[in-house]
N, C-alpha and C positions, 0 to 999 in steps of 0.2 A: 589381484594380489594372490588369491588362492591358487590360481593356475601357475604363477611364477614359483610359488613355494613348492608345489607338486613337481614341477619340472626340475627345480634345483635339487630337491630331495632325491628324485630319480637319478639325476646325473651323479650325485655323490655316491649313491649305492652302486651304480655301474662302475665308477672309477675305483671304489674300494674293492669291488669284486675282481676287476681286472688286475689291480695291484696284487691281490692275494694269489690269483692264478699265476701271474708272472713270477712272483716270489717262489712259489712251490715248484714251478717248472725249472727256473734257474738253479734252485737248490738241488733238485734231482739231477739235472744235467751235470753240474759241477761235482757233486758227490760221485756220480758214475764215472767221470773222467779222472778223478783222484780218489779212488776207493781206499788205498793204503795209507794215505796221508792223514795223520791226526792233527798236524800242526796247521797253522794259518796258511791260506792260499791267497797270494797277492793277485789282485785284479785291477786292470786298467780299462777304462772305457772312454770313448769320445762322445757317447750318447748321454747327455745330461739328464734326460728323462729316465734313464735306467739306473742312475746313481742311487736314488732313494731306494729302489728295489734291492740293489746289490748291498747297500749298507745295512739292510735289515736281515741279511742272511748270516747266521753264525759261521765262524771259521774264515770269513772273507775279510781281507784288508784292502782298501782302495789305495792304489799308488798313483802318483802323478806322472810318472814316466813309463812309457811302454816297455822299455828295456828292463825295468825292475819287475815286470809282471810275469806270473805263471800262466795267467789266463787273460786274453785280450778280447773284450766285447766291442766289436767295431761296427759303427753305423755307416760311416762314409769312407770311401776309398782314399788311402793316403799311403805314403812310404813309411813302412814300419820296420825299425831295426830292433827286432826282438826275437827271442827263441821261444817265447811263450806260445801256448795254443791259441789260435785265432778262431773266434766264433762270431758270427755276424747277426745283426738285428734287421737285416734287409735283404731280400732276395737278389736284387741287382748287385749289392755289395758282395754277396756270396759268389755270384758269377765272376766278379772281378778277382776274387781271391780263391778261385776254385782249385788252384794248384797248392795253396797253403792252408786254407781254412779247413777245420775239421767238420764244420757244419754251421747251421744257423737256426735261429728261432725268430719268427716274425708273425705278425697278424695279417690275415688276408680274409676279406669279407666277414670280419668279426670273429674269425676262428683262429686259434693258435696253430701255427705250422712249425714242425720241428723236422730238421733234415740233417743227416750226417753223411759225409762222403767217405765211402769205404776205403778208397786208395789213400786218403790222408789219415784215416784212423790207423791203417796198416803202417804208414810211415812213422807214426809216433808209438807204435806197438800198443794201441789202445783196444781193449776188448770191452765192449759195452755189455751191461747186464741183459739178461733175457727179455725183460720188459721194455727194452729200448731197441731191440733188434729190428722191429718193424719200421723204424725211422731211418735205417741205413739205405742209401741209394748208391748205385754204381756210378752214376754221373748226373749232371743237371739237365 
């Protein structure tokens, strides 16, 4: 019983820490992409695991349709009819959207990976802050 309690406690701590890290990273990314905007940013996602993280970030409003969104957080490849910025939660999805997505954030071997695609940032006239320049790549 004691071992189960310790394992459960450890799992809860790891989950809480992961949630906190993701929240900070997504908040930083979205604020970097929309630095001038003081109003609400409309976000759509197909990743139900990320919904709770996004709902906890101030200035974000979750929308049900991709066409209503300013920012789309995409986990699986699908046909999207939206002019919003596409950001992925999976490397393979980023490969699929490499001509449209501005970047991605995904976990690999327990570490967060952030990647922005220079050509797509240029298409949208986005200049990232200095502290995010190291995440910009020429290609995948």
